[in-house]
One Martini backbone bead per residue (centre of mass of N, CA, C, O) as a GRO file, in nm:
protein
  312
    1MET     BB    1   1.069 -16.011  -2.971
    2GLY     BB    2   1.041 -15.735  -2.890
    3SER     BB    3   0.857 -15.501  -2.683
    4SER     BB    4   0.667 -15.199  -2.624
    5LEU     BB    5   0.550 -15.040  -2.344
    6PRO     BB    6   0.403 -14.777  -2.232
    7PRO     BB    7   0.347 -14.583  -2.013
    8ALA     BB    8   0.140 -14.504  -1.801
    9PRO     BB    9  -0.112 -14.305  -1.782
   10GLU     BB   10  -0.248 -14.046  -1.655
   11PRO     BB   11  -0.483 -13.963  -1.460
   12VAL     BB   12  -0.841 -13.908  -1.497
   13ASP     BB   13  -1.018 -13.790  -1.271
   14GLY     BB   14  -0.889 -14.027  -1.082
   15VAL     BB   15  -0.883 -14.222  -1.329
   16PRO     BB   16  -0.732 -14.489  -1.449
   17SER     BB   17  -0.574 -14.587  -1.727
   18THR     BB   18  -0.569 -14.913  -1.929
   19ALA     BB   19  -0.445 -14.813  -2.203
   20VAL     BB   20  -0.192 -14.993  -2.398
   21ARG     BB   21  -0.055 -14.822  -2.667
   22ARG     BB   22   0.166 -14.763  -2.915
   23SER     BB   23  -0.014 -14.545  -3.084
   24HIS     BB   24  -0.159 -14.335  -2.899
   25ARG     BB   25  -0.506 -14.295  -2.912
   26GLY     BB   26  -0.555 -14.265  -2.626
   27THR     BB   27  -0.745 -14.254  -2.359
   28ARG     BB   28  -0.929 -14.480  -2.133
   29ARG     BB   29  -1.193 -14.510  -1.937
   30LEU     BB   30  -1.350 -14.644  -1.709
   31PRO     BB   31  -1.612 -14.758  -1.610
   32ARG     BB   32  -1.781 -14.623  -1.360
   33ARG     BB   33  -1.820 -14.900  -1.190
   34ALA     BB   34  -1.496 -14.956  -1.218
   35ALA     BB   35  -1.405 -14.701  -1.017
   36ILE     BB   36  -1.436 -14.865  -0.770
   37GLY     BB   37  -1.195 -14.868  -0.590
   38ARG     BB   38  -0.957 -15.129  -0.709
   39ARG     BB   39  -1.064 -15.126  -1.027
   40SER     BB   40  -0.776 -15.191  -1.166
   41PHE     BB   41  -0.447 -15.238  -1.369
   42ASP     BB   42  -0.169 -15.163  -1.234
   43ALA     BB   43  -0.029 -15.445  -1.172
   44THR     BB   44  -0.039 -15.546  -1.465
   45LEU     BB   45   0.127 -15.324  -1.595
   46LYS     BB   46   0.380 -15.385  -1.427
   47ALA     BB   47   0.418 -15.679  -1.511
   48LEU     BB   48   0.442 -15.618  -1.820
   49GLU     BB   49   0.691 -15.426  -1.805
   50GLU     BB   50   0.880 -15.647  -1.685
   51LEU     BB   51   0.869 -15.835  -1.931
   52VAL     BB   52   0.968 -15.637  -2.136
   53ASP     BB   53   1.240 -15.571  -1.996
   54ALA     BB   54   1.309 -15.892  -2.031
   55GLY     BB   55   1.216 -15.945  -2.361
   56ALA     BB   56   0.914 -15.969  -2.396
   57GLN     BB   57   0.601 -16.047  -2.540
   58VAL     BB   58   0.295 -15.866  -2.532
   59SER     BB   59  -0.077 -15.942  -2.507
   60VAL     BB   60  -0.381 -15.752  -2.433
   61HIS     BB   61  -0.738 -15.818  -2.350
   62VAL     BB   62  -1.027 -15.629  -2.221
   63VAL     BB   63  -1.385 -15.679  -2.190
   64ASP     BB   64  -1.684 -15.562  -2.131
   65LEU     BB   65  -1.994 -15.722  -2.148
   66ASP     BB   66  -2.193 -15.472  -2.110
   67THR     BB   67  -2.027 -15.215  -2.254
   68HIS     BB   68  -1.792 -15.297  -2.457
   69LYS     BB   69  -1.536 -15.201  -2.317
   70HIS     BB   70  -1.199 -15.128  -2.304
   71VAL     BB   71  -1.006 -15.180  -2.011
   72LEU     BB   72  -0.767 -15.354  -2.157
   73SER     BB   73  -0.467 -15.272  -2.357
   74GLY     BB   74  -0.187 -15.447  -2.546
   75ASP     BB   75  -0.100 -15.538  -2.850
   76ASP     BB   76  -0.384 -15.677  -2.961
   77HIS     BB   77  -0.311 -15.698  -3.290
   78VAL     BB   78  -0.098 -15.898  -3.250
   79THR     BB   79   0.046 -16.173  -3.395
   80MET     BB   80   0.064 -16.481  -3.212
   81PRO     BB   81   0.134 -16.741  -3.045
   82ILE     BB   82  -0.114 -17.007  -2.895
   83ALA     BB   83  -0.131 -17.295  -2.932
   84GLY     BB   84  -0.399 -17.451  -2.772
   85LEU     BB   85  -0.600 -17.217  -2.858
   86GLY     BB   86  -0.672 -17.346  -3.140
   87VAL     BB   87  -0.903 -17.531  -3.045
   88VAL     BB   88  -1.152 -17.348  -3.056
   89PRO     BB   89  -1.214 -17.349  -3.370
   90LEU     BB   90  -1.231 -17.642  -3.385
   91LEU     BB   91  -1.474 -17.682  -3.184
   92ILE     BB   92  -1.670 -17.518  -3.358
   93GLU     BB   93  -1.671 -17.692  -3.608
   94VAL     BB   94  -1.760 -17.959  -3.461
   95ALA     BB   95  -2.026 -17.836  -3.346
   96ALA     BB   96  -2.147 -17.764  -3.631
   97ALA     BB   97  -2.144 -18.050  -3.741
   98PHE     BB   98  -2.323 -18.180  -3.536
   99GLU     BB   99  -2.571 -17.976  -3.578
  100ASP     BB  100  -2.594 -18.040  -3.919
  101GLY     BB  101  -2.499 -18.367  -3.957
  102SER     BB  102  -2.195 -18.407  -4.081
  103LEU     BB  103  -2.145 -18.521  -3.787
  104ASP     BB  104  -2.090 -18.787  -3.568
  105PRO     BB  105  -2.051 -18.804  -3.235
  106LEU     BB  106  -2.024 -19.146  -3.238
  107GLU     BB  107  -1.790 -19.158  -3.399
  108ILE     BB  108  -1.528 -19.375  -3.437
  109VAL     BB  109  -1.180 -19.348  -3.326
  110GLU     BB  110  -0.862 -19.445  -3.390
  111ARG     BB  111  -0.571 -19.395  -3.247
  112SER     BB  112  -0.390 -19.526  -3.488
  113SER     BB  113  -0.495 -19.305  -3.715
  114VAL     BB  114  -0.283 -19.124  -3.548
  115GLU     BB  115  -0.027 -18.960  -3.466
  116SER     BB  116   0.167 -18.972  -3.219
  117VAL     BB  117   0.191 -18.815  -2.880
  118THR     BB  118   0.439 -18.807  -2.607
  119THR     BB  119   0.448 -18.525  -2.440
  120ALA     BB  120   0.130 -18.547  -2.402
  121GLY     BB  121  -0.163 -18.639  -2.232
  122LEU     BB  122  -0.430 -18.896  -2.188
  123TRP     BB  123  -0.492 -19.107  -2.396
  124ARG     BB  124  -0.214 -19.266  -2.395
  125HIS     BB  125  -0.305 -19.384  -2.099
  126LEU     BB  126  -0.530 -19.536  -2.211
  127ARG     BB  127  -0.698 -19.832  -2.304
  128ALA     BB  128  -0.857 -19.700  -2.503
  129PRO     BB  129  -0.841 -19.718  -2.874
  130ALA     BB  130  -1.126 -19.587  -2.879
  131LEU     BB  131  -1.334 -19.293  -2.974
  132PRO     BB  132  -1.553 -19.061  -2.978
  133LEU     BB  133  -1.590 -18.748  -3.082
  134THR     BB  134  -1.713 -18.621  -2.828
  135ASP     BB  135  -1.485 -18.712  -2.638
  136LEU     BB  136  -1.257 -18.572  -2.781
  137ALA     BB  137  -1.366 -18.281  -2.729
  138VAL     BB  138  -1.333 -18.309  -2.421
  139LEU     BB  139  -1.017 -18.361  -2.420
  140ALA     BB  140  -0.948 -18.101  -2.564
  141ALA     BB  141  -1.077 -17.897  -2.362
  142THR     BB  142  -0.971 -18.011  -2.075
  143ALA     BB  143  -0.649 -18.116  -2.182
  144GLY     BB  144  -0.533 -18.069  -2.471
  145ASP     BB  145  -0.531 -18.330  -2.626
  146PRO     BB  146  -0.327 -18.403  -2.897
  147ILE     BB  147  -0.470 -18.659  -3.022
  148ALA     BB  148  -0.747 -18.551  -3.022
  149VAL     BB  149  -0.698 -18.308  -3.192
  150ASN     BB  150  -0.580 -18.449  -3.437
  151ALA     BB  151  -0.829 -18.616  -3.492
  152LEU     BB  152  -1.029 -18.379  -3.542
  153LEU     BB  153  -0.866 -18.248  -3.768
  154HIS     BB  154  -0.868 -18.479  -3.956
  155ARG     BB  155  -1.177 -18.512  -3.986
  156VAL     BB  156  -1.235 -18.211  -4.080
  157GLY     BB  157  -1.006 -18.020  -4.148
  158HIS     BB  158  -0.831 -17.741  -4.236
  159GLU     BB  159  -1.035 -17.605  -4.435
  160ARG     BB  160  -1.279 -17.582  -4.237
  161VAL     BB  161  -1.147 -17.417  -4.025
  162SER     BB  162  -1.055 -17.184  -4.196
  163ALA     BB  163  -1.345 -17.109  -4.293
  164ARG     BB  164  -1.456 -17.056  -4.005
  165ILE     BB  165  -1.257 -16.822  -3.936
  166GLU     BB  166  -1.353 -16.645  -4.165
  167GLY     BB  167  -1.652 -16.639  -4.093
  168LEU     BB  168  -1.586 -16.500  -3.801
  169GLY     BB  169  -1.370 -16.259  -3.873
  170LEU     BB  170  -1.078 -16.377  -3.853
  171THR     BB  171  -0.755 -16.233  -3.941
  172ARG     BB  172  -0.538 -16.327  -3.682
  173THR     BB  173  -0.633 -16.635  -3.708
  174ALA     BB  174  -0.465 -16.963  -3.693
  175VAL     BB  175  -0.451 -17.301  -3.805
  176LEU     BB  176  -0.138 -17.468  -3.902
  177ASP     BB  177  -0.128 -17.736  -3.707
  178ARG     BB  178  -0.040 -17.995  -3.556
  179PHE     BB  179   0.064 -18.199  -3.324
  180ARG     BB  180   0.416 -18.241  -3.215
  181ASP     BB  181   0.712 -18.353  -3.104
  182ALA     BB  182   0.836 -18.235  -3.375
  183ARG     BB  183   0.998 -17.974  -3.573
  184GLY     BB  184   1.050 -17.918  -3.893
  185PRO     BB  185   1.127 -17.739  -4.176
  186ASP     BB  186   0.838 -17.848  -4.314
  187ASP     BB  187   0.698 -17.718  -4.075
  188ALA     BB  188   0.514 -17.547  -3.889
  189PRO     BB  189   0.614 -17.338  -3.623
  190GLN     BB  190   0.297 -17.356  -3.544
  191VAL     BB  191  -0.018 -17.443  -3.446
  192ALA     BB  192  -0.100 -17.132  -3.363
  193VAL     BB  193  -0.262 -16.813  -3.409
  194GLY     BB  194  -0.305 -16.479  -3.250
  195SER     BB  195  -0.515 -16.241  -3.095
  196SER     BB  196  -0.640 -16.091  -2.814
  197ARG     BB  197  -0.875 -15.942  -2.941
  198GLU     BB  198  -1.004 -16.188  -3.094
  199LEU     BB  199  -1.025 -16.380  -2.853
  200ALA     BB  200  -1.203 -16.209  -2.662
  201GLY     BB  201  -1.430 -16.188  -2.873
  202LEU     BB  202  -1.490 -16.488  -2.901
  203PHE     BB  203  -1.581 -16.535  -2.606
  204SER     BB  204  -1.803 -16.322  -2.599
  205ALA     BB  205  -1.968 -16.460  -2.828
  206LEU     BB  206  -2.022 -16.733  -2.688
  207VAL     BB  207  -2.186 -16.618  -2.430
  208ASN     BB  208  -2.383 -16.464  -2.658
  209SER     BB  209  -2.468 -16.666  -2.896
  210GLU     BB  210  -2.273 -16.570  -3.175
  211VAL     BB  211  -2.165 -16.856  -3.255
  212VAL     BB  212  -2.339 -16.931  -3.530
  213ASP     BB  213  -2.521 -17.031  -3.270
  214ALA     BB  214  -2.662 -17.118  -2.981
  215ALA     BB  215  -2.582 -17.422  -2.981
  216VAL     BB  216  -2.282 -17.393  -3.048
  217SER     BB  217  -2.209 -17.201  -2.817
  218ALA     BB  218  -2.301 -17.396  -2.588
  219GLN     BB  219  -2.115 -17.631  -2.652
  220VAL     BB  220  -1.848 -17.491  -2.629
  221SER     BB  221  -1.883 -17.376  -2.347
  222GLU     BB  222  -1.919 -17.647  -2.202
  223TRP     BB  223  -1.644 -17.762  -2.271
  224LEU     BB  224  -1.476 -17.508  -2.146
  225SER     BB  225  -1.595 -17.549  -1.847
  226LEU     BB  226  -1.391 -17.821  -1.810
  227ASN     BB  227  -1.138 -17.697  -1.771
  228GLN     BB  228  -0.817 -17.780  -1.591
  229ASP     BB  229  -0.665 -17.516  -1.655
  230LEU     BB  230  -0.595 -17.305  -1.351
  231SER     BB  231  -0.272 -17.174  -1.353
  232LEU     BB  232  -0.324 -16.883  -1.430
  233VAL     BB  233  -0.553 -16.672  -1.419
  234ALA     BB  234  -0.739 -16.883  -1.254
  235ALA     BB  235  -0.578 -16.898  -0.984
  236SER     BB  236  -0.750 -16.643  -0.864
  237THR     BB  237  -1.049 -16.785  -0.816
  238GLY     BB  238  -1.063 -17.069  -0.645
  239LEU     BB  239  -1.121 -17.295  -0.817
  240ASP     BB  240  -1.202 -17.609  -0.923
  241PRO     BB  241  -1.057 -17.788  -1.174
  242PHE     BB  242  -1.284 -18.044  -1.156
  243ALA     BB  243  -1.538 -17.835  -1.042
  244HIS     BB  244  -1.649 -17.519  -1.215
  245ASP     BB  245  -1.940 -17.506  -1.360
  246HIS     BB  246  -2.089 -17.487  -1.038
  247ASP     BB  247  -2.068 -17.237  -0.855
  248GLN     BB  248  -2.161 -17.134  -0.537
  249HIS     BB  249  -2.085 -16.809  -0.605
  250GLY     BB  250  -2.156 -16.742  -0.920
  251LEU     BB  251  -1.915 -16.816  -1.099
  252LEU     BB  252  -1.822 -16.739  -1.426
  253PHE     BB  253  -1.621 -16.988  -1.612
  254ILE     BB  254  -1.412 -16.975  -1.909
  255ASN     BB  255  -1.141 -17.154  -2.067
  256LYS     BB  256  -0.806 -17.129  -2.247
  257THR     BB  257  -0.499 -17.273  -2.305
  258GLY     BB  258  -0.139 -17.206  -2.410
  259ARG     BB  259   0.148 -17.423  -2.459
  260ASP     BB  260   0.497 -17.349  -2.498
  261ARG     BB  261   0.788 -17.273  -2.573
  262GLY     BB  262   0.777 -16.947  -2.468
  263VAL     BB  263   0.456 -17.000  -2.429
  264ARG     BB  264   0.168 -16.804  -2.310
  265ALA     BB  265  -0.194 -16.867  -2.304
  266GLU     BB  266  -0.512 -16.683  -2.259
  267ALA     BB  267  -0.877 -16.740  -2.265
  268GLY     BB  268  -1.192 -16.576  -2.147
  269VAL     BB  269  -1.453 -16.588  -1.886
  270LEU     BB  270  -1.553 -16.347  -1.634
  271ALA     BB  271  -1.828 -16.365  -1.383
  272GLY     BB  272  -1.997 -16.159  -1.158
  273PRO     BB  273  -2.196 -15.953  -0.960
  274ARG     BB  274  -2.101 -15.675  -1.124
  275SER     BB  275  -1.946 -15.826  -1.369
  276GLY     BB  276  -1.800 -15.881  -1.699
  277VAL     BB  277  -1.547 -16.065  -1.884
  278ALA     BB  278  -1.325 -16.056  -2.154
  279TYR     BB  279  -1.013 -16.245  -2.216
  280ALA     BB  280  -0.656 -16.184  -2.332
  281MET     BB  281  -0.330 -16.352  -2.309
  282ILE     BB  282   0.013 -16.303  -2.435
  283VAL     BB  283   0.332 -16.477  -2.397
  284CYS     BB  284   0.667 -16.420  -2.508
  285PHE     BB  285   0.964 -16.600  -2.414
  286ASP     BB  286   1.268 -16.672  -2.268
  287ASP     BB  287   1.326 -17.010  -2.175
  288LEU     BB  288   1.601 -17.019  -1.955
  289SER     BB  289   1.421 -17.035  -1.685
  290ILE     BB  290   1.232 -17.061  -1.417
  291ALA     BB  291   1.217 -16.754  -1.374
  292HIS     BB  292   1.107 -16.678  -1.656
  293ARG     BB  293   0.840 -16.842  -1.620
  294LEU     BB  294   0.732 -16.725  -1.352
  295ARG     BB  295   0.704 -16.439  -1.449
  296ALA     BB  296   0.485 -16.504  -1.652
  297HIS     BB  297   0.282 -16.643  -1.457
  298ASP     BB  298   0.242 -16.399  -1.265
  299ALA     BB  299   0.097 -16.214  -1.470
  300PHE     BB  300  -0.155 -16.379  -1.494
  301ARG     BB  301  -0.233 -16.366  -1.186
  302VAL     BB  302  -0.255 -16.063  -1.160
  303LEU     BB  303  -0.493 -16.045  -1.364
  304GLY     BB  304  -0.684 -16.222  -1.201
  305VAL     BB  305  -0.706 -16.047  -0.958
  306GLU     BB  306  -0.823 -15.787  -1.115
  307LEU     BB  307  -1.063 -15.934  -1.237
  308MET     BB  308  -1.200 -15.998  -0.971
  309GLU     BB  309  -1.229 -15.705  -0.878
  310TYR     BB  310  -1.401 -15.610  -1.126
  311THR     BB  311  -1.641 -15.833  -1.078
  312HIS     BB  312  -1.665 -15.772  -0.732
   0.00000   0.00000   0.00000
C-alpha cells in the first residue's frame, strides 16, 4: 500500500511550488495573489511526507476556483478507496431523477425493505419505520447514514449510478457496493473508489452549476452544505457542525467525508473573501493504533489550516 511523494521542489522566484507529482512533470507556481504572505502548503507537504514515511498512501488535489490552476497535487490520478464519499454520485443521480420526474421525492421507503446496518447511522435509532426519499437524501448527505444510502441505492439501482458517473466523465470513480456490517469473499472489497483529482473537479463543477444542470447542482450542493462531519479538513474552519450553511463571516463551505478501517477521505469546496478552492484528499493507512489514526487526521487538519490561509 506504500506510495512515495518526492521531496518538495525548490522555490522558484521566491514562490514555493506545491505540486508534488511522482512523474516530475515540472513545478507549478501558485497564482500570483496566492503568493502573498503564508499562502503556501508547506506544512501540508510535510504532514503528507510523514504519512508516507509511516507507510500510508496519500492522494491530494486542490484547484483554485477562479484561475482553475492546480495549487496542490500529489498522486491525484491514483484510484483509492473513498468509503462514504461515494454517496456524492448517488445523490447526483437521485437529484437528477427528482428533477426529471422519474422519481417522486415524497415516495415512502420502508426501513425493513433494505438490509439493516448496525455499525453506524441515525435512522436505526429513529422510531419512524419509513421515510420519504427526499429525507433519505438528507440523512445520506448530513450523516452518511448507511441504511438511507442503501435504500437510495436500491431504489435507483447501481446501473443508473454507474451510467451517471460515466456521463459525468469520471473514469476513476465508481460505486461498487452498498454498506454492509461485514464484507465476505463474494462482496466488493470497498463501497466506492475514486481519485482526488476527479473528486475535487466534481465539487468544483457542483458549485459552478455544471453537474447535469443548475437545478441538480444546486440541490446536491444544498444537501452537502448540511453535512455534520467537520472533523477532518473542516475542523480548521471553526464552523458550527450543526448550522454552517449560512456562516456570518461569509464562508462558503460544502463537503463530504468517507471513513472506513484504514481509510479517511474528504472532498469539498471552501471559499473566503480572497479566493475559493475545491479540494480532495484520500489517506489509506494501517490502522494499528490510535496514534496511526490521529496522524492521518492531523494531516487533514493541517490541510484545512492552509486552505483557510489560502482563501483568506
